[in-house]
N, C-alpha and C positions, 0 to 999 in steps of 0.2 A: 731538140724540141718536137715533141709529138704533135699529131695532127690537132688533137683536141685543144691543147694549150695554145696553138697558133690560131685557132678559130676563136677561142676566147679573147686572145690578144687583139685580134682584129675587130671584134664586136665591141670591146672596151675602148678602142680608139676611133670608133665611128662617130658621126656628127650627132650632136645633141637633138633630141626630138623637137619638132616645131610645136610651140604651144598653141592651143585653140584660143581664138578670140573669146574674151569673157563678156557677159551680158553687162549692158549699160545700166545705170541707175537712172530712173526718170526723174525729172525735176518739175516741169510744168508743161501743159496745164495739170494741176493736181488731180489725184484720183477722186472721182465723184464730186467734181467742183462745178461751178456755174460758169467758169471761165471768164471772170470779170475783167481780166486784163486784156481781153480781145479788143481790137480796134474796128469800130463799125464802118463798113465800105459803103453800104447803102441799106434800104429798108430790108433787104433779103440776104445780105452776106456780111461776114466779119472776118477780119484778118487774125489768125490765131498764131502766136509764137511758141513753138514747141522748143524745148531745152532738155538736155541730159548730160550726164557726166561721161568722161573719157575712160572707157574700160581698158584693162590691160590687153596687150597684144592685138590691137585693132588699129586700122589706118583709115577706115571708111565705114559709112553707116547707110542703113536703108530705113527711112521713116515710112511706117505703114499706118494709114489712117482709114477707119471704116465708119461709114454712116450706119448706125444701128438700125435705123428705120428702113432705108432703101437697100442696105447691104453693099453699097457701092464702096470699092476699095481704091485708095490712092496710094502709090508707092513712089518715094522721092529718095534718089541716091545723093549723097553729100559727103564731103570730107570735114565739114564743120560739126559743132556740137549745138547748133541751133538751126531752125528753119522756120520761116514764116509762110503760112499757107491760107488762101482765102477759101472759106467754106460757107455753105448755106447756113443761115441762122435757124434756130428753133428746132434743133434736133439733137439726140444723144449721139456721142461718137465713142469710139474706143481707139487706142493707139499703142504702138510699141516699137522698139528699136531692134534692128538686126545689125550685129556688129560683124564687120568682115576684115579680112587680111589678105594682102598680095601673096603671102607665103604659104597659104593653105586654103583648102575648099571648105574647111569646117567653119561654121558660123556661131555666134552667140546670140540669143534672143532674150530680150528683157522681159519683165512682167508686163501684162497687159492692163492698162489704166483706161478708165472711163470718164468722160466729162459731158457737160450739157452746154451747148453753145446757145445763149439766150437770144430769143427773137423779141416779139412784142411782150412788154411786161404782163399784159393781160392773159397771155396764153398760158394754158396748163401744160406742165412739163410731162413729156412721155417718160414712162418708167425706163430705167437702165435695163439692159438684158439681164436676166438672172445669171448668177454664177453658180454653176453646178459644182457641188462639193463631193457628194458621195453617192454612188461610186465615181471615182475620177476616171478621166479618159483613158481607155484601153486597159483598165483594171480587171483582173480576175477575182472573182468573189465567190464565196461559199454561201450557199443558202442554208437557212436553219432547217429544223425538223419538219416545220409545216410548209416548206418550200417558198418562204417569203423573204423579202429584202426591204429595208427601209431606205428609200432614196431621199436626199435632202439637198437643198440649194439655198442661195442667199438672193433676196430681192432687195432693191434700192430704188427710191423715187425722191426727186428733190421736194416734192410737195407732201410726201409722206402719206400718200392716199392710194397705195396698192390695195385693191379690193379683193381680187381673187387670182388664182393661178390655175393653168390648165396643163395637165401632165400628158405628154405624147411618148409612147413607146412602140417600138416595132422590131422586126428582124431584118429590115432593110432601110437604109438611111433615106430612101425616097418613098417609103410606104409606111410613115409613122401613124399610129392609130391613137385616137384619144382615149386614154385610160382612166382619167378622172378630171372632172371640171368643178369649177367654184370652190376651189381648194382655198381655205382661209389661212393655213399654216403653211410654211415653207418645207413640208416634208410629206411623204406618202409611203405607206407600206404596201408593196405589191406582191402578188403571187406570181412566180416565174418558173420557167421549165429549166431543169439542170442541163448541162452541156450545150448551151445555146448562146450565140452572139446577138446581143441586144443593142439598139440605139435609142437614145432618149433625149428629150428637149422640154424646156418649160417656157410657156407663155405667160407674161405679166400683164394683168389688166387693172387700170387704175379707176378711180371714181367717175372720171369723165369719159371712160370708154377707150382711152388711148392704150395701145397695145405694143409690146415688144416681145421678141423671141430670143432665147438663149442660143448659144452654139449647140450643135448635135454632137453628143459624146457617145462612145461605145464602150460596152463592158461584156466580159464573158463569164458566164455562170459555169461553175464546176460541178 
């Protein structure tokens, strides 16, 4: 048997590759929900029950919750498919699940869902942070002949009273500049430079003056 045949035989008899943990499917709280199933703890806090499915090739999970107003992150490790957490009421949140396995360093990440944890019934709801659609994060884009590109996003508010958006763009994540204010549509065509790395963010403002900020995405022009 020649060396090449021996090598192929050894490779063929090697162990099967370790599969990566798959993303979990989120169940509750539902996306863009008022979280009516939460249990009130006191005038300022409620207990929220998070639930998700068991993805393939996973044996533990990390529940990540972020207050969309303060930006505060909570991370909880668990072996279960449900976790109850006490959170401040009267704020929008986003959450997702990271799937893990003892057999690999690779991880699976679920979709990111948003919900509003009700406080006083008389309070106005803060807008959910806008979802940036195009360009997507870390996308490479080609400008048209006039060096412009149409940025678009999705805004949501339980009161349905988003009044305007403010668009921020910059060449540094820490130095975003106001590009356009009082936008009433969830899109804006901008003149951009080619061969440039940009960062962008959208602020949503409702009729009561409540504000929320999207994540900061980056894109590269060609």
